[in-house]
Biopython code that builds the backbone (N, CA, C, O; Angstrom):
import numpy as np
from Bio.PDB.StructureBuilder import StructureBuilder

atoms = [
    (1, "MET", "N", (-191.208, 101.442, 6.568)),
    (1, "MET", "CA", (-191.576, 102.848, 6.628)),
    (1, "MET", "C", (-190.320, 103.688, 6.381)),
    (1, "MET", "O", (-189.270, 103.437, 6.972)),
    (2, "ASP", "N", (-190.439, 104.671, 5.515)),
    (2, "ASP", "CA", (-189.339, 105.589, 5.250)),
    (2, "ASP", "C", (-189.536, 106.858, 6.057)),
    (2, "ASP", "O", (-190.622, 107.438, 6.073)),
    (3, "LEU", "N", (-188.483, 107.279, 6.722)),
    (3, "LEU", "CA", (-188.514, 108.544, 7.443)),
    (3, "LEU", "C", (-187.792, 109.578, 6.601)),
    (3, "LEU", "O", (-186.701, 109.318, 6.093)),
    (4, "VAL", "N", (-188.387, 110.735, 6.451)),
    (4, "VAL", "CA", (-187.795, 111.797, 5.651)),
    (4, "VAL", "C", (-187.602, 113.014, 6.534)),
    (4, "VAL", "O", (-188.524, 113.450, 7.223)),
    (5, "PHE", "N", (-186.397, 113.556, 6.506)),
    (5, "PHE", "CA", (-186.092, 114.770, 7.247)),
    (5, "PHE", "C", (-185.715, 115.836, 6.240)),
    (5, "PHE", "O", (-184.795, 115.646, 5.444)),
    (6, "SER", "N", (-186.410, 116.942, 6.269)),
    (6, "SER", "CA", (-186.131, 118.035, 5.355)),
    (6, "SER", "C", (-186.022, 119.327, 6.156)),
    (6, "SER", "O", (-187.041, 119.899, 6.542)),
    (7, "PRO", "N", (-184.796, 119.798, 6.412)),
    (7, "PRO", "CA", (-184.648, 121.019, 7.205)),
    (7, "PRO", "C", (-185.196, 122.226, 6.461)),
    (7, "PRO", "O", (-185.225, 122.256, 5.230)),
    (8, "ASP", "N", (-185.630, 123.221, 7.227)),
    (8, "ASP", "CA", (-186.113, 124.464, 6.631)),
    (8, "ASP", "C", (-184.990, 125.185, 5.902)),
    (8, "ASP", "O", (-185.201, 125.790, 4.852)),
    (9, "ARG", "N", (-183.791, 125.110, 6.477)),
    (9, "ARG", "CA", (-182.633, 125.735, 5.834)),
    (9, "ARG", "C", (-181.361, 125.079, 6.359)),
    (9, "ARG", "O", (-181.356, 124.488, 7.439)),
    (10, "ILE", "N", (-180.308, 125.185, 5.601)),
    (10, "ILE", "CA", (-178.994, 124.703, 6.006)),
    (10, "ILE", "C", (-178.060, 125.898, 5.978)),
    (10, "ILE", "O", (-177.969, 126.605, 4.975)),
    (11, "GLU", "N", (-177.365, 126.119, 7.089)),
    (11, "GLU", "CA", (-176.428, 127.233, 7.189)),
    (11, "GLU", "C", (-174.999, 126.720, 7.057)),
    (11, "GLU", "O", (-174.667, 125.647, 7.562)),
    (12, "THR", "N", (-174.168, 127.479, 6.386)),
    (12, "THR", "CA", (-172.748, 127.174, 6.295)),
    (12, "THR", "C", (-172.000, 128.173, 7.165)),
    (12, "THR", "O", (-172.086, 129.383, 6.952)),
    (13, "TRP", "N", (-171.264, 127.659, 8.149)),
    (13, "TRP", "CA", (-170.519, 128.513, 9.081)),
    (13, "TRP", "C", (-169.023, 128.348, 8.859)),
    (13, "TRP", "O", (-168.568, 127.267, 8.487)),
    (14, "PRO", "N", (-168.249, 129.418, 9.085)),
    (14, "PRO", "CA", (-166.795, 129.263, 9.074)),
    (14, "PRO", "C", (-166.373, 128.424, 10.288)),
    (14, "PRO", "O", (-167.029, 128.463, 11.329)),
    (15, "VAL", "N", (-165.299, 127.683, 10.157)),
    (15, "VAL", "CA", (-164.852, 126.786, 11.224)),
    (15, "VAL", "C", (-164.608, 127.538, 12.527)),
    (15, "VAL", "O", (-164.904, 127.010, 13.598)),
    (16, "ASP", "N", (-164.077, 128.755, 12.466)),
    (16, "ASP", "CA", (-163.771, 129.481, 13.709)),
    (16, "ASP", "C", (-165.022, 129.918, 14.472)),
    (16, "ASP", "O", (-164.914, 130.370, 15.612)),
    (17, "ARG", "N", (-166.182, 129.794, 13.879)),
    (17, "ARG", "CA", (-167.430, 130.112, 14.576)),
    (17, "ARG", "C", (-167.930, 128.928, 15.422)),
    (17, "ARG", "O", (-168.739, 129.111, 16.331)),
    (18, "LEU", "N", (-167.457, 127.744, 15.124)),
    (18, "LEU", "CA", (-167.895, 126.544, 15.830)),
    (18, "LEU", "C", (-167.303, 126.501, 17.232)),
    (18, "LEU", "O", (-166.140, 126.849, 17.432)),
    (19, "ARG", "N", (-168.103, 126.075, 18.196)),
    (19, "ARG", "CA", (-167.675, 125.957, 19.592)),
    (19, "ARG", "C", (-168.025, 124.561, 20.101)),
    (19, "ARG", "O", (-169.064, 124.014, 19.732)),
    (20, "PRO", "N", (-167.164, 123.975, 20.950)),
    (20, "PRO", "CA", (-167.488, 122.662, 21.508)),
    (20, "PRO", "C", (-168.738, 122.731, 22.378)),
    (20, "PRO", "O", (-168.970, 123.727, 23.064)),
    (21, "TYR", "N", (-169.535, 121.679, 22.349)),
    (21, "TYR", "CA", (-170.732, 121.588, 23.185)),
    (21, "TYR", "C", (-170.350, 120.889, 24.484)),
    (21, "TYR", "O", (-169.918, 119.737, 24.462)),
    (22, "ALA", "N", (-170.505, 121.572, 25.611)),
    (22, "ALA", "CA", (-170.082, 121.043, 26.910)),
    (22, "ALA", "C", (-170.818, 119.762, 27.281)),
    (22, "ALA", "O", (-170.312, 118.973, 28.078)),
    (23, "GLY", "N", (-172.006, 119.541, 26.716)),
    (23, "GLY", "CA", (-172.792, 118.364, 27.041)),
    (23, "GLY", "C", (-172.404, 117.107, 26.276)),
    (23, "GLY", "O", (-173.015, 116.057, 26.474)),
    (24, "ASN", "N", (-171.391, 117.192, 25.397)),
    (24, "ASN", "CA", (-170.968, 115.997, 24.666)),
    (24, "ASN", "C", (-170.428, 114.952, 25.627)),
    (24, "ASN", "O", (-169.765, 115.285, 26.609)),
    (25, "ALA", "N", (-170.707, 113.711, 25.347)),
    (25, "ALA", "CA", (-170.268, 112.621, 26.223)),
    (25, "ALA", "C", (-168.757, 112.422, 26.189)),
    (25, "ALA", "O", (-168.168, 112.024, 27.194)),
    (26, "LYS", "N", (-168.119, 112.691, 25.050)),
    (26, "LYS", "CA", (-166.675, 112.505, 24.965)),
    (26, "LYS", "C", (-166.087, 113.395, 23.882)),
    (26, "LYS", "O", (-166.803, 113.947, 23.047)),
    (27, "MET", "N", (-164.774, 113.518, 23.916)),
    (27, "MET", "CA", (-164.040, 114.265, 22.902)),
    (27, "MET", "C", (-163.242, 113.271, 22.066)),
    (27, "MET", "O", (-162.764, 112.263, 22.586)),
    (28, "HIS", "N", (-163.097, 113.553, 20.770)),
    (28, "HIS", "CA", (-162.293, 112.712, 19.888)),
    (28, "HIS", "C", (-160.875, 113.267, 19.841)),
    (28, "HIS", "O", (-160.675, 114.474, 19.707)),
    (29, "GLY", "N", (-159.897, 112.378, 19.951)),
    (29, "GLY", "CA", (-158.504, 112.772, 19.799)),
    (29, "GLY", "C", (-158.189, 113.044, 18.337)),
    (29, "GLY", "O", (-158.980, 112.725, 17.449)),
    (30, "GLU", "N", (-157.011, 113.643, 18.094)),
    (30, "GLU", "CA", (-156.636, 113.996, 16.722)),
    (30, "GLU", "C", (-156.586, 112.776, 15.811)),
    (30, "GLU", "O", (-156.983, 112.855, 14.648)),
    (31, "ASP", "N", (-156.100, 111.641, 16.331)),
    (31, "ASP", "CA", (-156.023, 110.438, 15.499)),
    (31, "ASP", "C", (-157.408, 109.927, 15.133)),
    (31, "ASP", "O", (-157.624, 109.464, 14.013)),
    (32, "GLN", "N", (-158.347, 110.009, 16.069)),
    (32, "GLN", "CA", (-159.710, 109.554, 15.786)),
    (32, "GLN", "C", (-160.407, 110.510, 14.817)),
    (32, "GLN", "O", (-161.169, 110.073, 13.955)),
    (33, "VAL", "N", (-160.151, 111.807, 14.956)),
    (33, "VAL", "CA", (-160.727, 112.785, 14.026)),
    (33, "VAL", "C", (-160.230, 112.503, 12.606)),
    (33, "VAL", "O", (-161.000, 112.586, 11.649)),
    (34, "ALA", "N", (-158.952, 112.173, 12.474)),
    (34, "ALA", "CA", (-158.400, 111.852, 11.149)),
    (34, "ALA", "C", (-159.088, 110.620, 10.559)),
    (34, "ALA", "O", (-159.380, 110.585, 9.363)),
    (35, "LYS", "N", (-159.347, 109.608, 11.395)),
    (35, "LYS", "CA", (-160.034, 108.409, 10.912)),
    (35, "LYS", "C", (-161.471, 108.723, 10.503)),
    (35, "LYS", "O", (-161.957, 108.209, 9.496)),
    (36, "ILE", "N", (-162.146, 109.561, 11.277)),
    (36, "ILE", "CA", (-163.521, 109.953, 10.943)),
    (36, "ILE", "C", (-163.542, 110.726, 9.624)),
    (36, "ILE", "O", (-164.396, 110.488, 8.770)),
    (37, "ALA", "N", (-162.588, 111.661, 9.464)),
    (37, "ALA", "CA", (-162.514, 112.444, 8.227)),
    (37, "ALA", "C", (-162.257, 111.542, 7.026)),
    (37, "ALA", "O", (-162.846, 111.741, 5.964)),
    (38, "ALA", "N", (-161.380, 110.552, 7.188)),
    (38, "ALA", "CA", (-161.096, 109.625, 6.090)),
    (38, "ALA", "C", (-162.340, 108.811, 5.738)),
    (38, "ALA", "O", (-162.614, 108.566, 4.564)),
    (39, "SER", "N", (-163.085, 108.397, 6.751)),
    (39, "SER", "CA", (-164.317, 107.644, 6.510)),
    (39, "SER", "C", (-165.342, 108.496, 5.768)),
    (39, "SER", "O", (-166.012, 108.019, 4.852)),
    (40, "MET", "N", (-165.458, 109.766, 6.172)),
    (40, "MET", "CA", (-166.401, 110.667, 5.498)),
    (40, "MET", "C", (-165.985, 110.888, 4.047)),
    (40, "MET", "O", (-166.836, 110.941, 3.159)),
    (41, "ALA", "N", (-164.675, 111.019, 3.803)),
    (41, "ALA", "CA", (-164.196, 111.215, 2.435)),
    (41, "ALA", "C", (-164.467, 109.976, 1.580)),
    (41, "ALA", "O", (-164.795, 110.089, 0.399)),
    (42, "LYS", "N", (-164.327, 108.799, 2.182)),
    (42, "LYS", "CA", (-164.514, 107.557, 1.432)),
    (42, "LYS", "C", (-165.983, 107.223, 1.211)),
    (42, "LYS", "O", (-166.375, 106.850, 0.105)),
    (43, "PHE", "N", (-166.805, 107.354, 2.264)),
    (43, "PHE", "CA", (-168.186, 106.894, 2.203)),
    (43, "PHE", "C", (-169.222, 108.018, 2.104)),
    (43, "PHE", "O", (-170.384, 107.750, 1.799)),
    (44, "GLY", "N", (-168.824, 109.270, 2.355)),
    (44, "GLY", "CA", (-169.765, 110.389, 2.346)),
    (44, "GLY", "C", (-170.469, 110.526, 3.680)),
    (44, "GLY", "O", (-170.139, 109.832, 4.642)),
    (45, "TRP", "N", (-171.442, 111.425, 3.736)),
    (45, "TRP", "CA", (-172.212, 111.659, 4.954)),
    (45, "TRP", "C", (-173.541, 112.259, 4.581)),
    (45, "TRP", "O", (-173.739, 112.690, 3.445)),
    (46, "THR", "N", (-174.452, 112.290, 5.528)),
    (46, "THR", "CA", (-175.762, 112.889, 5.302)),
    (46, "THR", "C", (-175.955, 114.062, 6.243)),
    (46, "THR", "O", (-175.338, 114.132, 7.305)),
    (47, "VAL", "N", (-176.812, 114.975, 5.843)),
    (47, "VAL", "CA", (-177.117, 116.147, 6.671)),
    (47, "VAL", "C", (-178.403, 115.883, 7.393)),
    (47, "VAL", "O", (-178.869, 116.730, 8.156)),
]
sb = StructureBuilder()
sb.init_structure("model")
sb.init_model(0)
sb.init_chain("A")
sb.init_seg("    ")
for serial, (resi, resn, name, xyz) in enumerate(atoms, 1):
    if name == "N":
        sb.init_residue(resn, " ", resi, " ")
    sb.init_atom(name, np.array(xyz, "f"), 0.0, 1.0, " ", f" {name:<3s}", serial, name[0])
structure = sb.get_structure()
């Protein structure tokens, strides 16, 4: 079975508008963020 997700709209926000969500289970350190960014650059991501 294929699941398809199609949002009604996608918004693009400036980075300074983003705020941390207090309910997140953990925070990523700068080194881990760099590794995640490198992975996204290499393999891409989905919305």
